[in-house]
C-alpha positions as CSV (number, residue, x, y, z in Angstrom):
1,M,-156.8,99.9,131.6
2,E,-159.3,97.1,131.3
3,V,-161.2,95.2,134.0
4,I,-163.4,92.2,133.5
5,G,-166.5,92.1,135.8
6,G,-169.4,89.9,136.3
7,G,-172.0,92.7,136.5
8,P,-174.2,94.2,133.9
9,T,-173.0,96.5,131.1
10,R,-174.3,100.0,132.0
11,S,-173.0,103.5,132.6
12,P,-173.2,105.4,135.9
13,A,-176.7,106.5,136.6
14,A,-178.3,108.6,139.3
15,T,-179.2,105.4,141.1
16,D,-175.4,104.6,141.4
17,R,-174.8,107.7,143.4
18,D,-175.7,106.3,146.8
19,P,-172.3,106.2,148.6
20,D,-173.2,103.1,150.6
21,E,-174.0,101.0,147.6
22,H,-172.5,99.8,144.3
23,G,-171.4,102.0,141.4
24,R,-168.8,104.2,143.1
25,G,-166.0,102.7,141.0
26,R,-167.6,103.7,137.7
27,L,-168.1,107.3,139.0
28,I,-164.5,107.6,140.0
29,V,-163.3,106.3,136.7
30,A,-165.6,108.6,134.8
31,S,-164.2,111.6,136.6
32,L,-160.5,110.6,136.0
33,A,-160.5,109.1,132.6
34,S,-160.2,110.9,129.3
35,R,-162.3,108.1,127.7
36,W,-164.1,105.1,129.2
37,G,-166.8,102.6,128.5
38,T,-168.2,99.1,128.9
39,S,-168.8,96.2,126.5
40,R,-170.3,92.8,126.9
41,R,-167.9,89.9,127.0
42,R,-168.0,87.5,124.0
43,D,-169.1,84.6,126.3
44,R,-172.0,86.8,127.5
45,H,-171.0,86.4,131.2
46,G,-170.4,89.8,132.6
47,C,-168.7,92.7,130.9
48,I,-165.4,94.5,130.2
49,H,-164.9,98.0,131.7
50,W,-162.2,100.0,130.1
51,A,-160.6,103.4,130.5
52,Q,-158.0,105.6,129.0
53,I,-156.3,108.1,131.3
54,A,-154.4,110.8,129.4
55,P,-151.1,112.1,130.9
56,D,-151.2,115.6,132.4
């Protein structure tokens, strides 16, 4: 799975754990995915978030 976003490239951090603010999606993906990460887009506008979810 791959999603293109306009936000910064960074991993979930302690500051993302506020349930009323941004960052919840990355925490959910990190808990479900077997591998995941982010990379900067070639045009330098935003980033690509990707995840691999292994079958059970």
